[in-house]
Phi, psi and omega in degrees: 000352180091152177084173184267334186256139177288156180226140181270116177275150164252138183240150178202163173246141177236145178261123180282175186302325182271009178092358181286138176282131178238120180274149181222138171251135183229154177203155174088180179222149179124194180306138186283132178236118175273131180243129183245111184291165179270186179298139180060024177236146176248172183302318186292342177295344180258024181299317181293321178293317177298319179299317181296335181260351191290344177284343184235348184221151163274110185262127181241107183261117184283140172267100188295163184306141181085012184225141172051230183276001178278158180288177182286167177301319179084161186291336181262022186300144174186176178302323180298327176297315179297322178297317178299320178299313182295319179295323178298320178292319178298318180295325180287321187264339186082007180298139178234004176246141185226134172231131177230141181245128173060238177300326175297333175291322174299315178301316181299318179296321179286331170299318179296336175285336181267327187215136173282130180241168183293324176202136180240119185232134181224151175239115179045064182296146180282070182248134176254122179242121181053044176075021186289333185277125181283122181225012180295341181282346190298316179302317178295320177302313181296320178297314180297320179296316179297331178275359181077016182265070187295320181295316178296321179295317180294321178298318179296320178298311182296317182294318184286322185273341179057036182278348172253132188281069178243010177065213181269059180291155177292161184307321180301331178296316180291325176295320179295317178298316180297318178301316180295321181293334186257014178274153170066194183297318179297320179295322177297322177297317180295319177303316180296320181290335182301334178294340179275347186297313182304316181293323181289314177296324176301324178290321177301316180294315181300325184269006177304138182198187173277002178087354187299332181302330185285355170296343178279359177275105185266354182289151170302128189229142175239123184244112187248157172201174179237145186283358175263003178270160180294154185299328181296341175266318186282342176285335186295314182304317180294318181295319179292322182297329177287336183267325185278140189289336184220066186223149171227156181229158178209131172256119189265128182296137173085357183258150176244192187294333182263027177300315184293325188259334186234308198260335182208050183299326181290327176296315179293321178300319179295320177297320179296313180299315183296319182292314181293325179295321185277331187253340185233101180305130178078010185276001175227122182149198185257359179263124185288150173286349181225148176272005181298138181288151173284123188265000194293136192250353180209159180251139173254000000 
């Protein structure tokens, strides 16, 4: 789960609008914060980030469709489906703060188009503006996946997306990284999640635009990125901040795309705390922003 100290999760299932079961892991006490994971990530990958926030917030990490105890993506899958899942969790928990990472950041922004929240925070959202997101690798990825060649598919994904900061390394480096990522129990989990990638990347491509739609996000927003990530991700926060009516952005030195889940969760937690403290009165402490009861029924 990350970090040095164990953390006690609370788990629950929520039913989304289309009847799909959505699992949620929760920790901490205080104002509710919904966390939406990125591509190929599960709720427990954000354990260190949740732990860092658990002293001041009730953190609810959604297990997105196709993962863990949640239902499948389904034939009608799209970003709007993910938004419905997130809204169902917010309605159940009373959470009014939202954080999304990568593809989860795209979901968070579209949630912001549907509902005004107390604070909307994203880290390198999977947004394509004027064709900025590279997706030419997707057909080859799908072919390799259909052939059961998961390591080759993951290597192609890593090389094309440049999400690991190894620069223009030769192909064997990416194959080695992919092999390591797909080993053991964690690797089996990643293999299973890879089946969700085509539909998710397909949504990023489908939603490519000039970005003007995001001017409709009226919530106070914080748009983060790291300077070790590729430009197609780090250019987006600044462009969105110019379009959104109440947004600020920051590119943090030394961080890469996996800062929230792997490499710098405490840095991201501090940015979240500082933003909610400055923009949302009472958003840090032991008094909830909502009187909604905590529904969680079991401990992990």
